[in-house]
VOKELUM-595580 format. One record per residue (C-alpha): residue number from 1; residue in three letters; y, x, z. Coordinates in Angstrom, 1 decimal, decimal comma. Each point is the difference from the previous one (the first is absolute). Layout:
N
(NUM ALA (Y X Z))
...
This chain:
558
(1 MET (-34,2 174,4 128,6))
(2 GLY (-1,6 0,8 -3,3))
(3 HIS (-2,6 2,7 -0,8))
(4 ILE (0,8 3,5 1,3))
(5 VAL (0,9 2,3 -3,0))
(6 PHE (1,0 3,6 -0,2))
(7 TYR (2,0 0,7 -3,1))
(8 SER (1,1 3,4 1,2))
(9 LEU (-1,7 3,0 -1,7))
(10 PHE (-0,6 1,3 3,5))
(11 TYR (-3,1 -2,2 0,2))
(12 LEU (-1,2 0,8 -3,5))
(13 LEU (-2,6 2,7 0,6))
(14 PRO (-2,7 0,9 -2,5))
(15 PHE (-3,3 -1,7 0,6))
(16 THR (-3,6 0,7 -0,9))
(17 LEU (-1,5 -1,7 -3,1))
(18 ALA (-3,6 -0,3 -1,1))
(19 SER (0,5 1,9 -3,2))
(20 PRO (3,7 0,6 -0,8))
(21 LYS (1,2 2,0 -2,9))
(22 ARG (2,4 1,7 2,4))
(23 HIS (2,0 -1,0 3,1))
(24 PRO (3,5 -1,1 -0,8))
(25 PRO (2,4 2,3 1,7))
(26 PRO (2,7 -1,5 2,3))
(27 ALA (2,6 0,4 -2,6))
(28 THR (-2,0 -2,1 -2,4))
(29 TRP (-0,5 -2,7 2,6))
(30 ALA (3,7 0,0 0,6))
(31 SER (0,8 -0,3 -3,7))
(32 PHE (-2,5 -2,8 -0,4))
(33 ASN (1,4 -1,8 3,0))
(34 ASN (3,5 0,2 -1,5))
(35 SER (-1,2 -1,3 -3,3))
(36 ILE (-1,1 -3,3 1,7))
(37 SER (3,1 -0,4 2,1))
(38 GLY (-1,5 1,3 3,2))
(39 ARG (-2,9 -2,5 0,1))
(40 LEU (-2,8 2,5 0,9))
(41 ILE (-1,4 -0,8 3,4))
(42 SER (-2,1 2,1 2,3))
(43 SER (-2,4 -2,8 0,8))
(44 HIS (-2,0 -0,5 3,2))
(45 PRO (-2,2 -2,6 1,7))
(46 THR (1,9 -2,8 1,7))
(47 ALA (-0,7 1,4 3,5))
(48 TYR (1,6 3,3 -0,8))
(49 PRO (3,1 -0,5 2,3))
(50 CYS (-2,2 -1,0 2,9))
(51 HIS (-1,5 3,5 0,5))
(52 THR (1,4 3,4 0,8))
(53 PRO (1,6 2,2 -1,4))
(54 ASN (1,5 -2,9 -2,0))
(55 PHE (0,4 -2,6 2,8))
(56 ASN (3,0 -2,3 -0,4))
(57 GLN (0,4 -2,8 2,6))
(58 GLU (1,9 -2,3 -2,3))
(59 ALA (-2,2 0,5 -3,0))
(60 CYS (-3,2 -0,3 2,1))
(61 SER (1,2 -3,2 1,6))
(62 GLU (0,3 -1,4 -3,5))
(63 VAL (-3,5 1,1 -0,9))
(64 THR (-1,4 -1,5 3,2))
(65 LYS (1,7 -3,3 -0,5))
(66 ASN (-1,1 -0,4 -3,6))
(67 TRP (-3,4 1,8 -0,1))
(68 SER (-1,9 -3,1 -1,2))
(69 ASP (2,8 -1,6 -2,0))
(70 SER (-1,0 -0,1 -3,7))
(71 PHE (3,6 -0,3 -1,2))
(72 TRP (1,1 3,1 1,9))
(73 ARG (-3,1 2,0 -1,1))
(74 THR (0,7 -0,6 -3,7))
(75 ASP (3,5 1,3 0,6))
(76 GLN (-1,3 3,3 1,3))
(77 VAL (-0,5 2,9 -2,4))
(78 GLY (-3,1 1,1 2,0))
(79 GLY (-1,1 -3,5 1,0))
(80 TYR (-3,3 -1,5 -1,0))
(81 SER (-1,7 -3,3 1,0))
(82 ALA (-3,0 2,0 1,1))
(83 ILE (0,5 2,9 2,4))
(84 LEU (-3,1 1,5 -1,5))
(85 TRP (1,8 0,9 -3,2))
(86 GLU (3,1 1,1 1,9))
(87 ALA (-1,3 2,3 2,8))
(88 GLY (-3,2 1,0 -1,7))
(89 ASP (-2,0 2,4 2,3))
(90 GLY (3,2 0,7 2,0))
(91 ALA (1,4 -1,7 3,0))
(92 CYS (3,6 -0,9 -1,0))
(93 TRP (-0,1 -3,5 1,3))
(94 ILE (0,8 -2,0 3,1))
(95 ASP (-2,8 -1,9 1,6))
(96 GLY (0,5 -3,8 -0,1))
(97 GLY (3,7 0,4 -0,8))
(98 ASN (0,7 1,9 3,2))
(99 THR (1,0 3,6 0,8))
(100 THR (-0,3 1,9 3,2))
(101 VAL (1,5 3,1 1,5))
(102 ALA (-3,3 1,8 -0,9))
(103 ASP (0,4 -1,1 -3,6))
(104 ARG (3,5 1,4 -0,1))
(105 LYS (-1,2 3,3 1,1))
(106 SER (-3,1 0,1 -2,2))
(107 GLY (1,3 1,6 -3,2))
(108 ARG (-2,6 -2,3 -1,8))
(109 CYS (2,1 -0,2 -3,2))
(110 GLU (-0,1 3,8 -0,4))
(111 GLY (-2,6 2,4 -1,3))
(112 ARG (-2,6 -0,2 -2,8))
(113 ASP (-0,6 -3,8 0,4))
(114 GLY (3,3 -0,9 1,5))
(115 ASN (1,4 -1,7 -3,1))
(116 GLY (-3,2 -1,9 -0,6))
(117 LEU (-0,3 -1,3 -3,5))
(118 VAL (3,7 -0,7 -0,5))
(119 ALA (1,4 2,0 -3,0))
(120 ASP (1,9 3,1 1,1))
(121 TYR (2,9 -0,9 -2,3))
(122 THR (0,9 -3,4 -1,5))
(123 VAL (2,6 -1,1 -2,6))
(124 ASP (1,7 -3,1 1,1))
(125 ALA (0,4 -1,4 -3,5))
(126 ARG (3,0 -2,1 -0,6))
(127 ASN (0,0 -0,1 -3,8))
(128 VAL (-2,2 0,9 -3,0))
(129 GLY (1,6 3,4 -0,3))
(130 ASP (-1,1 1,0 3,5))
(131 ILE (-3,6 -0,8 -0,9))
(132 GLN (0,2 1,8 -3,4))
(133 LYS (1,3 3,2 1,7))
(134 ALA (-2,6 -0,2 2,7))
(135 VAL (-2,9 -0,4 -2,5))
(136 VAL (1,2 3,0 -2,1))
(137 PHE (0,5 2,1 3,2))
(138 ALA (-3,5 -0,8 1,2))
(139 ASP (-1,5 0,9 -3,3))
(140 ARG (1,9 3,2 -0,4))
(141 TRP (-0,9 1,3 3,5))
(142 GLY (-3,6 -1,4 0,1))
(143 LEU (0,8 -2,2 3,0))
(144 ASP (-2,6 -2,4 1,3))
(145 LEU (1,8 -3,3 -0,9))
(146 ARG (-0,3 -3,4 1,7))
(147 VAL (1,9 -3,3 -0,6))
(148 LYS (0,8 -2,2 3,0))
(149 ASN (1,5 -3,4 0,1))
(150 THR (-0,3 -2,0 3,2))
(151 GLY (-3,0 1,8 1,6))
(152 HIS (-2,3 -3,0 -0,1))
(153 ASP (-2,8 2,3 -1,0))
(154 HIS (-3,7 -0,6 1,0))
(155 LEU (-1,4 3,0 -1,9))
(156 GLY (2,5 2,8 0,8))
(157 ARG (1,2 0,2 -3,6))
(158 SER (3,7 0,5 0,8))
(159 SER (-0,3 2,8 2,5))
(160 GLY (-1,6 3,4 0,3))
(161 LYS (0,3 3,2 2,0))
(162 GLY (2,5 2,5 -1,5))
(163 THR (1,0 -2,4 -2,8))
(164 PHE (3,3 -0,7 -1,7))
(165 ALA (0,8 -3,7 -0,3))
(166 ILE (2,2 -2,5 -1,9))
(167 TRP (1,1 -2,9 2,1))
(168 THR (0,9 -3,1 -2,1))
(169 HIS (0,6 -2,5 2,9))
(170 ASN (3,8 0,1 -0,3))
(171 LEU (0,0 -1,0 -3,7))
(172 LYS (1,1 -3,6 0,4))
(173 GLY (0,9 -2,8 -2,4))
(174 ARG (-1,2 -3,3 -1,5))
(175 LYS (0,9 -1,5 -3,4))
(176 TRP (-1,2 -3,5 -0,9))
(177 HIS (-0,5 -0,9 -3,7))
(178 ASP (-0,2 -3,4 -1,5))
(179 GLY (-1,7 1,5 -3,0))
(180 PHE (-1,3 3,6 0,0))
(181 LEU (-1,4 1,8 -3,1))
(182 PRO (-1,8 3,4 0,6))
(183 LYS (1,5 2,9 -1,9))
(184 GLY (-1,4 0,2 -3,5))
(185 ALA (-1,6 -3,4 0,0))
(186 PRO (-0,7 -1,3 -3,5))
(187 LYS (2,1 -2,7 -1,6))
(188 GLY (-1,1 -3,4 1,2))
(189 THR (-1,1 1,1 3,4))
(190 LEU (0,7 -2,7 2,6))
(191 SER (2,5 1,0 2,6))
(192 LEU (-1,0 -0,9 3,6))
(193 PRO (1,8 -0,6 3,3))
(194 ALA (-0,2 3,3 2,0))
(195 VAL (1,4 2,2 2,6))
(196 THR (0,6 3,8 -0,1))
(197 LEU (-0,5 1,7 3,3))
(198 GLN (1,1 3,5 0,8))
(199 ALA (-2,6 2,3 1,6))
(200 GLY (1,1 -0,5 3,6))
(201 GLU (0,0 -3,8 0,1))
(202 GLN (-2,2 -1,6 2,6))
(203 TRP (-1,8 -3,4 -0,2))
(204 PHE (1,8 -1,7 2,9))
(205 ASP (3,4 0,6 -1,7))
(206 VAL (-1,3 -0,9 -3,4))
(207 TYR (-1,4 -3,3 1,3))
(208 LYS (3,2 -1,0 1,7))
(209 ASP (1,9 0,7 -3,2))
(210 ALA (-2,5 -1,9 -2,1))
(211 THR (0,5 -3,1 2,0))
(212 THR (3,7 0,0 -1,1))
(213 GLN (-1,2 0,2 -3,5))
(214 LYS (-2,6 -2,8 0,5))
(215 ARG (-2,7 2,4 -1,2))
(216 ILE (-3,3 1,5 1,1))
(217 VAL (-1,0 3,7 -0,4))
(218 VAL (-3,6 1,0 0,3))
(219 GLY (0,1 2,4 2,9))
(220 GLY (-1,6 1,2 3,2))
(221 SER (-0,5 -1,7 3,3))
(222 ALA (1,8 2,6 2,1))
(223 ARG (3,7 0,1 0,6))
(224 THR (0,9 3,6 -0,5))
(225 VAL (-2,5 1,2 -2,6))
(226 GLY (1,8 1,4 -3,1))
(227 ALA (0,0 -2,3 -3,0))
(228 ALA (0,0 2,8 -2,6))
(229 GLY (-2,1 2,8 1,4))
(230 GLY (-3,7 0,4 1,0))
(231 TYR (-0,4 -3,8 0,6))
(232 LEU (0,6 -0,4 -3,7))
(233 THR (-2,0 2,9 -1,4))
(234 GLY (-3,0 -1,0 2,2))
(235 GLY (-0,1 -3,5 -1,6))
(236 GLY (1,7 -2,1 2,7))
(237 HIS (-1,7 -3,1 1,3))
(238 SER (2,1 -2,9 1,0))
(239 ALA (0,0 -3,5 1,4))
(240 TRP (0,8 -1,1 -3,5))
(241 SER (-2,9 1,8 -1,7))
(242 ASN (-2,1 -3,1 -0,6))
(243 SER (2,8 -1,4 -2,3))
(244 TYR (1,6 3,1 -1,4))
(245 GLY (-2,4 2,9 0,5))
(246 LEU (0,8 3,4 1,7))
(247 ALA (3,4 1,6 0,0))
(248 VAL (-1,1 2,2 -2,9))
(249 ASP (-0,7 -3,1 -2,0))
(250 ASN (3,6 -1,0 0,3))
(251 LEU (1,5 3,4 -0,8))
(252 LEU (2,1 0,1 -3,2))
(253 GLU (1,5 3,5 0,1))
(254 VAL (0,7 3,0 2,1))
(255 THR (2,4 2,9 -0,1))
(256 LEU (-1,2 3,3 1,4))
(257 ILE (0,5 3,7 0,1))
(258 THR (-2,8 1,8 -1,9))
(259 ALA (-1,7 3,3 1,0))
(260 GLN (2,4 1,6 -2,5))
(261 GLY (3,0 -1,3 1,8))
(262 LYS (0,9 -2,6 -2,6))
(263 HIS (1,2 -3,5 0,8))
(264 LYS (-2,0 -2,4 -2,0))
(265 THR (-0,6 -3,8 -0,5))
(266 ILE (-3,7 -0,8 -0,1))
(267 ASN (-1,4 -3,4 -1,1))
(268 ALA (-2,9 -1,5 -2,0))
(269 TYR (1,9 0,6 -3,3))
(270 ASN (1,3 3,6 0,1))
(271 ASP (-2,9 1,7 1,9))
(272 PRO (-2,8 -2,5 0,7))
(273 GLU (-2,4 2,7 1,4))
(274 HIS (2,5 1,3 2,5))
(275 PHE (0,9 -3,6 0,9))
(276 TYR (-3,7 -0,8 0,5))
(277 ALA (-0,3 2,9 2,4))
(278 ILE (3,0 -1,0 2,1))
(279 ARG (-1,5 -3,5 0,3))
(280 GLY (-2,6 0,9 2,6))
(281 GLY (-0,6 3,7 -0,5))
(282 GLY (1,1 0,6 3,5))
(283 GLY (2,4 2,2 2,0))
(284 SER (2,8 2,0 -1,6))
(285 SER (-2,3 1,6 -2,6))
(286 TRP (2,0 -1,4 -3,0))
(287 GLY (3,6 1,0 0,8))
(288 VAL (2,7 -0,9 2,5))
(289 ILE (0,8 -3,6 -0,5))
(290 THR (3,7 -0,8 0,1))
(291 SER (-0,2 -3,7 -0,8))
(292 ALA (-2,5 -2,7 -0,7))
(293 THR (0,6 -3,3 -1,9))
(294 TYR (-2,2 -3,0 1,0))
(295 LYS (-0,4 -3,4 -1,5))
(296 THR (1,3 -2,7 2,3))
(297 HIS (-1,3 -3,5 0,4))
(298 PRO (1,5 -3,4 1,1))
(299 GLU (0,0 -1,0 3,6))
(300 PRO (-2,7 -2,6 1,0))
(301 SER (1,0 -3,2 1,6))
(302 HIS (-1,5 1,2 3,3))
(303 ILE (-2,6 2,4 1,5))
(304 GLN (-3,1 -1,4 1,7))
(305 VAL (-1,2 2,2 2,8))
(306 ALA (-3,6 -0,6 1,1))
(307 PHE (-1,7 1,7 3,0))
(308 ALA (-3,3 0,2 1,7))
(309 GLN (-0,7 1,4 3,4))
(310 PHE (-3,5 0,3 1,5))
(311 ASN (-1,0 1,4 3,4))
(312 VAL (-3,6 0,4 1,3))
(313 THR (-1,0 -1,3 3,3))
(314 LYS (-2,9 2,4 0,2))
(315 PRO (-0,2 3,5 -1,5))
(316 GLU (-3,2 -0,7 -2,0))
(317 ALA (1,8 -2,7 -2,0))
(318 PHE (2,4 2,6 -1,6))
(319 ARG (-2,6 1,2 -2,6))
(320 GLY (-0,5 -3,6 -1,3))
(321 LEU (3,8 -0,6 0,0))
(322 LEU (0,7 3,1 -2,1))
(323 MET (-2,8 -0,7 -2,4))
(324 SER (1,3 -3,5 -0,6))
(325 THR (3,5 1,4 -0,5))
(326 PHE (-1,2 2,3 -2,8))
(327 ARG (-1,9 -2,9 -1,7))
(328 THR (2,9 -2,5 0,1))
(329 LEU (2,7 2,3 -1,6))
(330 PRO (-1,0 -0,7 -3,6))
(331 SER (0,6 -3,8 0,6))
(332 VAL (3,4 0,6 1,4))
(333 THR (1,0 2,4 -2,7))
(334 ASP (-1,3 -2,3 -2,7))
(335 GLY (2,5 -2,5 1,3))
(336 GLY (2,9 2,4 -0,8))
(337 TYR (0,7 1,2 3,5))
(338 THR (0,8 3,6 0,8))
(339 GLY (0,1 1,5 3,4))
(340 TYR (-0,9 2,6 2,7))
(341 GLY (-2,4 0,1 2,9))
(342 THR (-1,0 1,9 3,1))
(343 THR (-2,7 0,1 2,6))
(344 TYR (0,5 0,2 3,8))
(345 GLY (-2,3 2,6 1,5))
(346 GLY (-3,2 -2,0 -0,6))
(347 PHE (1,5 -3,1 1,5))
(348 GLY (1,7 -1,8 -2,8))
(349 VAL (1,4 -0,2 -3,5))
(350 GLY (3,5 -1,0 -1,2))
(351 LEU (1,0 -0,9 -3,5))
(352 ILE (3,3 -0,9 -1,6))
(353 PHE (0,5 -1,2 -3,6))
(354 ILE (2,8 -1,2 -2,3))
(355 LYS (0,1 -2,2 -3,1))
(356 PRO (3,2 -0,7 -1,9))
(357 ASN (0,4 -3,8 -0,4))
(358 GLY (-3,2 -0,6 1,9))
(359 THR (-0,9 -3,6 0,9))
(360 ASN (-2,1 -1,6 2,8))
(361 GLU (-2,6 -0,8 -2,7))
(362 SER (-0,3 3,6 -1,2))
(363 PHE (-0,1 1,3 3,6))
(364 VAL (-2,8 -2,4 1,1))
(365 GLU (-2,1 0,8 -3,0))
(366 ALA (0,3 3,8 0,2))
(367 PHE (-0,4 0,1 3,8))
(368 GLN (-3,0 -2,2 0,4))
(369 PRO (-2,3 2,9 0,8))
(370 LEU (2,5 1,3 2,6))
(371 PHE (0,1 -3,5 1,7))
(372 LYS (-3,8 0,2 0,2))
(373 MET (0,2 3,3 1,8))
(374 THR (1,6 -1,7 3,0))
(375 GLU (-3,4 -1,6 0,5))
(376 LEU (-1,9 3,3 0,3))
(377 ALA (-1,9 0,5 3,3))
(378 GLY (2,1 2,1 2,4))
(379 VAL (3,1 -0,2 -2,0))
(380 GLN (3,3 -1,8 0,7))
(381 GLY (2,4 -0,3 -2,9))
(382 ALA (3,1 -1,6 -1,5))
(383 VAL (1,0 -0,4 -3,7))
(384 GLY (3,3 -1,3 -1,2))
(385 ALA (2,9 0,2 -2,4))
(386 VAL (3,8 -0,2 0,1))
(387 ASP (2,6 0,0 -2,8))
(388 PHE (2,9 2,4 -0,2))
(389 PRO (3,0 -1,0 -2,1))
(390 SER (0,3 3,4 -1,7))
(391 TRP (-1,5 3,5 -0,3))
(392 ASP (3,0 1,3 1,9))
(393 GLU (-0,8 -2,2 3,0))
(394 TYR (-3,6 1,1 -0,2))
(395 THR (0,9 3,7 0,0))
(396 LYS (2,3 -0,5 3,0))
(397 ALA (-2,9 -1,5 2,0))
(398 PHE (-2,9 2,2 -1,1))
(399 LEU (1,0 3,2 -1,8))
(400 GLN (-0,6 3,0 2,2))
(401 ASP (-0,7 3,7 -0,2))
(402 PRO (-3,4 0,7 1,6))
(403 ASN (-1,3 3,3 1,3))
(404 ILE (3,3 1,7 0,5))
(405 ALA (-0,1 3,3 2,0))
(406 THR (-3,8 -0,1 0,1))
(407 ASN (-2,7 2,2 -1,5))
(408 VAL (-1,9 -2,7 -1,8))
(409 ILE (-2,4 0,9 -2,8))
(410 ASP (-1,5 -2,9 -2,1))
(411 THR (-3,2 0,3 -1,9))
(412 SER (-0,2 -2,9 -2,3))
(413 ARG (-1,7 -1,7 -3,0))
(414 LEU (0,8 -2,8 -2,3))
(415 LEU (-2,6 -2,7 0,5))
(416 THR (-1,2 -2,4 -2,7))
(417 LYS (-1,2 -3,5 0,4))
(418 GLU (-3,5 1,2 -0,5))
(419 VAL (0,3 2,6 2,8))
(420 LEU (1,8 -2,4 2,4))
(421 GLU (-2,7 -2,7 -0,5))
(422 GLY (-3,1 2,1 -0,6))
(423 LYS (0,6 3,0 2,3))
(424 ALA (1,8 -1,5 2,9))
(425 ASP (-2,8 1,0 2,4))
(426 GLU (0,3 3,7 -1,2))
(427 LEU (3,8 -0,1 0,5))
(428 VAL (-0,4 -1,3 3,5))
(429 ARG (-2,7 2,6 0,8))
(430 LEU (2,5 2,7 -1,3))
(431 THR (2,6 -1,1 2,6))
(432 GLY (-2,6 0,4 2,7))
(433 GLU (-0,9 3,5 -1,1))
(434 PHE (3,5 1,1 0,5))
(435 PRO (1,2 -1,8 3,2))
(436 GLU (3,0 2,3 0,5))
(437 PHE (1,5 -1,2 -3,3))
(438 HIS (2,0 -3,2 -0,3))
(439 ALA (-1,0 -2,4 -2,8))
(440 GLY (2,5 -2,0 -2,0))
(441 PHE (1,0 -1,4 -3,3))
(442 ASN (3,0 1,9 -1,4))
(443 PHE (0,2 -2,6 -2,8))
(444 ILE (-1,8 -3,2 -0,9))
(445 GLY (0,4 -1,6 -3,4))
(446 LYS (-1,2 -0,6 -3,5))
(447 VAL (2,4 2,1 -2,0))
(448 ASN (1,3 -1,1 -3,5))
(449 SER (-1,4 2,9 -2,0))
(450 ALA (0,8 -1,2 -3,5))
(451 GLY (1,6 3,3 -0,9))
(452 ARG (-2,3 2,2 2,1))
(453 ASP (-1,1 2,3 -2,9))
(454 ASP (3,7 0,9 -0,6))
(455 THR (0,2 1,5 3,5))
(456 ALA (-1,7 3,0 1,7))
(457 VAL (-1,2 -1,7 3,2))
(458 HIS (-3,7 -0,2 0,6))
(459 GLU (-2,0 -2,5 -2,1))
(460 ALA (-1,3 -1,5 3,3))
(461 TRP (3,3 -1,9 0,3))
(462 LYS (-1,2 -2,3 -2,8))
(463 THR (-2,6 -1,6 2,2))
(464 SER (1,1 0,9 3,5))
(465 ARG (0,8 -2,6 2,6))
(466 ALA (0,9 2,2 3,0))
(467 ILE (0,8 3,5 1,2))
(468 PHE (-2,1 0,5 3,1))
(469 SER (0,7 3,0 2,1))
(470 LEU (-1,3 1,8 3,1))
(471 GLY (2,9 1,8 1,7))
(472 ILE (0,1 2,7 2,6))
(473 ASP (3,0 1,1 2,2))
(474 TRP (0,4 2,5 2,8))
(475 PRO (2,6 1,0 2,6))
(476 ASN (2,2 2,9 -1,0))
(477 ASP (-1,4 2,2 2,7))
(478 THR (-3,6 -0,3 -1,1))
(479 PRO (-1,7 3,4 -0,2))
(480 THR (-0,1 1,5 -3,4))
(481 GLU (-3,8 0,1 -0,2))
(482 GLU (-0,2 -3,7 0,9))
(483 LYS (2,6 -0,8 -2,8))
(484 LYS (-2,2 2,0 -2,5))
(485 ARG (-3,1 -1,9 1,2))
(486 LEU (1,7 -3,3 -0,6))
(487 LYS (1,2 1,1 -3,4))
(488 ARG (-3,5 1,0 -1,0))
(489 ARG (-1,2 -3,4 1,3))
(490 THR (2,3 -1,7 -2,6))
(491 GLN (-2,0 1,8 -2,7))
(492 GLU (-3,2 -1,4 1,5))
(493 VAL (1,6 -3,5 -0,3))
(494 SER (0,9 0,7 -3,6))
(495 ARG (-3,6 1,0 -0,9))
(496 ARG (-1,3 -3,2 1,7))
(497 PHE (2,5 -2,1 -1,9))
(498 THR (-1,3 1,5 -3,2))
(499 GLU (-3,6 -0,8 0,9))
(500 ILE (1,0 -3,7 0,5))
(501 VAL (2,4 -0,7 -2,9))
(502 GLY (-1,6 2,5 -2,4))
(503 LYS (1,3 3,2 -1,7))
(504 GLU (2,1 -2,0 -2,4))
(505 GLY (2,0 -1,5 2,9))
(506 GLY (3,6 0,9 0,5))
(507 THR (2,9 -0,4 2,3))
(508 TYR (3,8 -0,4 0,2))
(509 VAL (1,2 3,6 -0,1))
(510 ASN (3,0 -0,5 2,3))
(511 GLU (-2,2 -1,3 2,9))
(512 ALA (-2,9 2,4 -0,4))
(513 ASN (-1,7 2,8 1,9))
(514 PRO (2,1 3,2 -0,4))
(515 PHE (-3,3 1,9 0,2))
(516 GLU (-2,0 -2,2 -2,4))
(517 PRO (-3,0 2,1 -1,2))
(518 ASP (-0,3 -1,6 -3,5))
(519 TRP (3,7 -0,6 -0,4))
(520 LYS (0,1 0,2 -3,8))
(521 GLN (-2,5 -2,8 -0,4))
(522 VAL (1,1 -2,1 2,9))
(523 PHE (3,7 0,2 -0,9))
(524 TRP (-0,2 -0,3 -3,8))
(525 GLY (-3,6 -0,3 -1,2))
(526 GLY (-0,4 0,4 -3,7))
(527 LYS (3,8 0,3 -0,5))
(528 TYR (0,2 3,4 1,6))
(529 ASP (-0,8 2,1 -3,1))
(530 ARG (2,7 -1,8 -2,0))
(531 LEU (2,5 0,6 2,8))
(532 LEU (-0,9 3,7 0,1))
(533 ARG (0,8 0,3 -3,7))
(534 ILE (3,4 -1,6 0,5))
(535 LYS (0,7 2,2 3,0))
(536 LYS (-0,7 3,1 -2,0))
(537 ARG (2,5 -1,2 -2,6))
(538 VAL (2,9 -1,1 2,2))
(539 ASP (-0,4 2,6 2,7))
(540 PRO (-1,9 3,0 -1,5))
(541 LYS (0,8 2,4 2,9))
(542 GLY (-1,0 -2,5 2,7))
(543 LEU (3,4 0,0 1,6))
(544 PHE (-0,4 -3,5 1,5))
(545 ARG (-2,8 0,3 2,5))
(546 CYS (-1,3 -2,1 2,9))
(547 ASN (-3,1 -0,6 2,0))
(548 ARG (-2,8 -1,5 -2,2))
(549 CYS (2,3 -0,6 -2,9))
(550 VAL (-0,9 0,3 -3,7))
(551 GLY (-0,5 3,7 -0,8))
(552 GLY (-1,5 0,7 3,4))
(553 GLU (2,0 3,1 0,9))
(554 VAL (0,4 -1,2 3,6))
(555 VAL (-3,1 -1,4 1,7))
(556 TRP (0,3 0,0 3,8))
(557 GLU (-3,2 0,0 2,1))
(558 PRO (-0,4 -1,1 3,6))
């Protein structure tokens, strides 16, 4: 069963906006719905059919069965990877994927907070025309507009109470090019192998198709993340970033719907400033992307996967283990390895890395410091490597979608070699100050930043070796005041991070604190003023808004 939609006007009741010009009357909604072939949806959180007065046994069974399934969640108009950005302060959820008789009688999806942060109405866009009409409609009526793709959203940028949304998830299509030239490229420009992805394409499907083409696309390490949405505009780190940079470094061109409802092609030749902003300016601030064209690269002969697993035999050894982990990462990344890491509740550290065409010699050289860590007092460890014949085989074995149907908030910073080696003790101390937070490495790698000045991502990417985060999660039924306390704690973590890495430090905006206090500096640094000038030119009315996006019209607080 797919997502539950209501195309009937019966469900299209006027809703409350923050500052609408005027409420569209029912006849206007009906006319708009007809103009987009009946694709206007009365959207709700995924648990909606599990509670009265809307309880539906068949639909609720589907929800219960798939509650933590990332593929199912991305197919739901009101589905988000984080329940936090779906239910908001409301209680339209099912605890642990279960529903009880009490739930069914609760009416939890009704009332002021019943719809949570899911848009009241959503356009299920199936073509460019649907998006154009939705943008023009939102502008005319002063609707609070959001753009949603897959719902993999760590900062609540694609949802909002009482909003009107455009859902791009069902715009599918891939076109492979042997030689692609951006529109308007000057004579003599070299054409490049590339792929054009429609807005709703997801990385798992792109990777499978790329294998048949014997190509590599620089993309994310999660299966169901959208390939042409927020991942891209946030920069997009990748297992391939050591060789080919971030996703934005591989972007050749996009097509999008502007704030004026125009369908435009944007690249480095016809609008370099707008293209710059799209390449790391974050969220949906720059228009509704309908397609993205990326460079592609040849497949390597094999993928070397290296791992390191350490466990402490006594609790007091963990501090030394974590400090050594920080200090060894520059050596591993200097060797061309990219990866990810986690800690295990103060009892261990796990790391995984890849290197295209890696050899035993490159592995032994880069991992010498990790081999030595197995000799630390109170530590047991194993370090090894194995070859996979292709990227496709690697993705089948390791690609997952973490933190589905949770309330995880990550507070993070990009860490340079100098910080990792010189301030490891302060970083370890930080984890001890916030014991309720989980420490991990969302990305480890020395990113190829040859074209960094042509992108809007933070300057810190030039010298970064890792994204280190402290994450917090809570059960859905946590009291509201406790949730607020934990959210405020994330701001304390942010301030401590700044004390350690310095005010010039930055982070990856897609895996950042949604309540980041100094967000303009931490997300974009010295590039923010330039981005703001571009924003005022391409979207002078501020139609495209999202939490802590350029322009700052929406800044959510704990």
